[in-house]
C-alpha positions in Angstrom: 96.2 -30.9 -35.0 96.8 -27.5 -34.3 95.0 -25.2 -31.9 90.5 -25.3 -33.2 90.3 -22.1 -31.5 92.6 -20.5 -33.9 90.2 -22.3 -37.2 87.6 -19.8 -38.3 84.2 -21.0 -37.1 82.9 -22.0 -40.7 85.9 -23.7 -41.5 85.8 -26.5 -37.9 81.8 -26.6 -38.9 83.3 -27.8 -42.6 85.8 -30.1 -41.0 82.8 -31.2 -38.7 80.6 -32.0 -40.9 83.4 -33.8 -43.0 84.5 -36.0 -39.9 80.9 -36.9 -39.5 80.5 -38.2 -42.8 83.1 -40.4 -43.2 82.4 -41.8 -39.6 79.3 -42.2 -40.7 80.2 -44.6 -44.7 82.6 -46.5 -42.8 80.5 -47.7 -39.9 78.1 -48.8 -43.1 80.7 -49.9 -45.8 83.1 -51.9 -43.4 82.6 -52.1 -39.6 79.3 -53.5 -39.8 79.8 -55.5 -43.3 83.3 -56.8 -41.6 81.6 -57.7 -37.7 78.8 -59.1 -39.5 81.0 -61.9 -41.3 82.3 -61.8 -37.8 78.9 -63.2 -36.2 78.3 -64.7 -39.0 81.8 -66.5 -39.0 81.0 -67.6 -35.3 78.5 -69.7 -35.1 80.2 -72.2 -37.4 81.5 -74.8 -35.5 82.8 -76.2 -38.6 86.9 -76.0 -38.2 86.4 -77.0 -42.8 84.1 -74.1 -43.3 86.1 -71.6 -41.2 89.6 -72.1 -40.7 90.8 -70.8 -37.0 92.9 -68.2 -38.9 89.5 -67.0 -41.0 88.2 -66.6 -37.7 91.9 -64.5 -36.4 91.3 -62.5 -39.3 88.0 -61.5 -38.8 89.1 -60.3 -35.6 91.7 -58.3 -36.4 89.8 -57.0 -39.5 86.7 -55.9 -36.9 89.3 -54.7 -34.5 91.0 -51.7 -37.0 87.8 -50.8 -38.3 87.1 -49.7 -34.9 90.3 -48.5 -34.5 89.9 -46.4 -37.2 86.1 -45.7 -36.6 87.2 -44.5 -32.9 90.2 -41.9 -34.5 88.0 -40.3 -36.4 84.9 -40.5 -33.5 87.5 -38.4 -31.5 88.5 -35.9 -34.1 84.6 -35.5 -34.4 83.8 -34.7 -30.8 86.6 -32.6 -30.5 85.8 -30.4 -33.3 82.0 -30.2 -31.9 82.6 -29.7 -28.5 85.2 -25.8 -30.0 82.3 -25.0 -31.4 80.0 -25.7 -28.9 81.8 -23.7 -26.4 82.5 -21.0 -29.1 79.0 -20.4 -30.0 77.8 -20.5 -26.8 80.2 -17.7 -26.0 78.9 -15.5 -28.2 74.9 -16.6 -27.0 75.8 -16.4 -23.5 78.4 -13.3 -23.9 81.6 -14.2 -23.0 80.2 -16.7 -20.2 80.5 -20.3 -21.3 78.2 -22.0 -18.2 76.4 -19.1 -17.3 73.2 -21.2 -18.9 73.8 -24.4 -16.8 73.9 -21.5 -13.0 70.9 -20.0 -14.8 68.7 -22.9 -14.5 70.4 -24.9 -11.4 68.5 -22.1 -9.5 69.1 -20.0 -5.7 
């Protein structure tokens, strides 16, 4: 990923919104259903109903969905951190942690 500081703020906001939507959709449409299937399958103790291979496949599906979610979350978080830093610089006049020092008191 190229340096986000060189991308206009409006583009970073659009990309952050895209990642937030992608993460939300993935969690609702893929991760949670796969996790639910795994949970339901784990309660079945009859191997003729749910085989070891089916359990393995469901576990791998959850792990892959988790890896995808973590990847999208990291991208989203990176964009949000850069956006926050730039907004703080604009609002605080270039001193990103001035508000935190001011609140700490003498």
